[in-house]
C-alpha positions, 0 to 999 in steps of 0.5 A: 668652335665651342659648343654653346647653349642659351638658357633663359626661363620663367619656369626654373624647374630643373634648370640648374641641374640641366645647365650643370650637366651641359657645362660638364658636357663642354657647353658654354652657357649664355643666360639672362636676368633671373636665370643667370643669377640663379645659375651663378648662385648655384655655382654654374658658370654662365655668361650674361647675354649683355656681356656677350653681345656688348649691349645692355638690357634696356627698356625695363628688360623688354630688350634682352636677347633681341640682338644680331649676335644672338639671332645670327648664332641661332639661325645660321645654317651650319652646312652653308659655308656663306653662313658660317663665314658671316659668323666668323666675320662678325665674331659670332659663335653658333648657338647649339641649344636654346632652352627657353620658356615664356612669361607666364601669361596664362597664370597672370591673367588667371589672377583675380587682381590682374590689371591690363598693364600686368597682362601686357607686361607678361606678353613675351617677345624675346622668348618666342622670337628665339624659340621660333628661330631655333625651331626653324633652324632645327637642322642645327639647333635643339630647342627645349621649352618644357622641363620634362625634356631636359633629362632625355636631351642630356641622356642623348648627348651623353650617349651620342655626343649630340642631339639627334636630327629626329629629336631636334625635329620633335622638339621643334614641333613642340615649339610651334604648338607652344607658341600657337597656344601662347598667341591664342591665349593672348588673342582670347584675352585681348579680344575679350576686352571692352573699350575700357579694357575690362574683360567681357564674358565672350571674346570676339575671337576664340582660339583653342588647341587640340591634341590627337589622342588616337586613331579611330577604326573608321569615321562617320561611315565605314569607308572614312578615316577618323581620329579622336582629339582632346583639348590641350591643357584641360583643367583637372576634373573635367570629363575631357581630361579622363582617358 
């Protein structure tokens, strides 16, 4: 059974080299849209998802990967014989690596000329669906949402022949943190709109994400435990961004 990776990214930093390394390691690459065009231009062999599923992209690209042939390949549990038999019956190959990052919603709404329509079109649907599916099935699938993880994943495959269970679990955690923050940004934006879809200063729902920096020696009282957290993705120059 061939090893397979699906690559579909908005942030294309390092993706060509990552895909090229995967091909050299024996992976068959599935891809979509602009990512597939870039890989092809750079001489990296890949197969368009539409050719693999037998179903074309439609609705101005809103439906690309939302297909049972993709999601069964991601969600099938390799140790479960019935799952693997179902894949074989329907001529579906498992997908071992998902490399996806999401439409740039945050950057889009930060533009002064961003319209409501622009914002809505940059709410990713297929991307979160794939990465959440892969993270749920991290016992079998490695999922990468950040280009900074490309090198370590490749190094691990070269060293051991696979992405370890420990690494797959760590990558899965990153996915759910990533999608939580992404959905939080969408919530903040939509609940800040008035009846004319104009942005107001204060959203009705405000969602923020915090990352642990360190454990503290004790809490408010000596017998209590405590930890120090910092808001994720703090803008440069703010006090919270300093060590």
